C-alpha positions in Angstrom: 0.1 0.2 -0.2 1.3 3.2 -1.2 1.2 6.5 1.2 -1.2 8.8 0.4 0.2 12.1 -1.1 -1.0 15.4 0.0 -1.9 17.9 -2.9 -2.2 21.6 -2.7 -4.2 23.4 -5.0 -3.0 26.7 -6.0 -4.7 29.1 -8.3 -4.1 32.9 -9.3 -6.4 35.0 -8.3 -8.4 36.8 -10.5 -7.6 40.0 -11.7 -9.5 42.5 -13.8 -7.4 44.6 -16.4 -4.3 45.8 -16.1 -3.9 49.1 -14.6 -2.8 51.1 -17.9 -5.4 49.8 -20.3 -7.6 52.3 -19.9 -8.8 53.1 -23.9 -8.2 55.5 -25.3 -5.6 56.8 -23.5 -4.6 60.2 -24.4 -1.2 61.6 -23.9 -0.6 65.0 -24.0 2.9 66.3 -25.5 4.7 69.8 -25.1 8.0 71.7 -25.8 10.2 70.1 -28.3 10.2 66.7 -30.3 13.2 65.2 -31.3 14.9 62.1 -31.1 15.3 61.9 -27.0 11.8 62.4 -26.6 11.0 59.9 -29.7 12.7 57.1 -27.9 11.4 57.9 -24.4 8.0 58.1 -26.2 8.8 54.9 -28.3 9.4 52.6 -25.0 6.6 53.9 -23.0 4.1 53.1 -25.9 6.0 49.2 -26.4 5.0 49.3 -22.6 1.4 50.3 -22.7 1.1 47.8 -25.6 2.5 45.0 -23.6 0.0 45.8 -20.9 -2.9 45.9 -23.2 -3.5 49.2 -24.5 -5.5 49.6 -27.1 -5.5 52.7 -28.5 -3.3 55.7 -27.6 -4.2 59.3 -28.9 -1.3 61.7 -29.0 -2.5 65.3 -28.1 0.6 67.4 -30.3 -1.2 71.3 -28.7 1.6 72.3 -26.5 4.0 71.1 -29.1 6.3 73.9 -30.2 8.8 72.1 -32.5 9.0 68.8 -34.2 12.3 68.3 -35.9 12.3 65.4 -38.7 13.4 62.7 -36.2 10.2 63.7 -34.1 8.0 63.2 -37.2 9.8 60.1 -38.2 8.9 58.6 -34.9 5.6 59.8 -34.7 4.9 58.3 -38.3 6.4 54.8 -37.4 4.6 54.9 -34.0 1.1 55.5 -36.2 1.5 53.3 -39.1 3.2 50.2 -36.2 2.1 47.1 -36.9 1.2 46.1 -33.3 -2.2 45.9 -31.7 -2.7 49.7 -30.2 -3.7 52.1 -32.6 -2.2 55.0 -32.3 -4.0 58.4 -33.4 -1.9 62.0 -33.8 -4.1 65.0 -33.4 -3.5 68.6 -33.1 -0.6 69.1 -35.0 -0.1 73.0 -36.4 1.5 73.3 -39.5 3.6 76.2 -40.3 7.3 77.8 -40.1 8.0 78.3 -36.8 5.4 76.5 -35.2 4.8 72.5 -34.5 5.5 70.2 -37.6 
């Protein structure tokens, strides 16, 4: 006769969606946008996407200067094939304003 084995049933507590999956989420950009700012923004967008974020709106109304690296980065975010939809709003075209 073999001794009985004790088993312990473990289960994960039921959890809701991650904290940062409020959809849609809006990020208000301000100041200058160049390569360093786009790197930071792209990293944050990856974090949001991994957390389950489905939609992100970038509000550009506070941007004072958007360099070529900023434009390229915004285009890459908006055209990304990932699961998160990124939209860019509030850009003003001009000689010394945004984008």
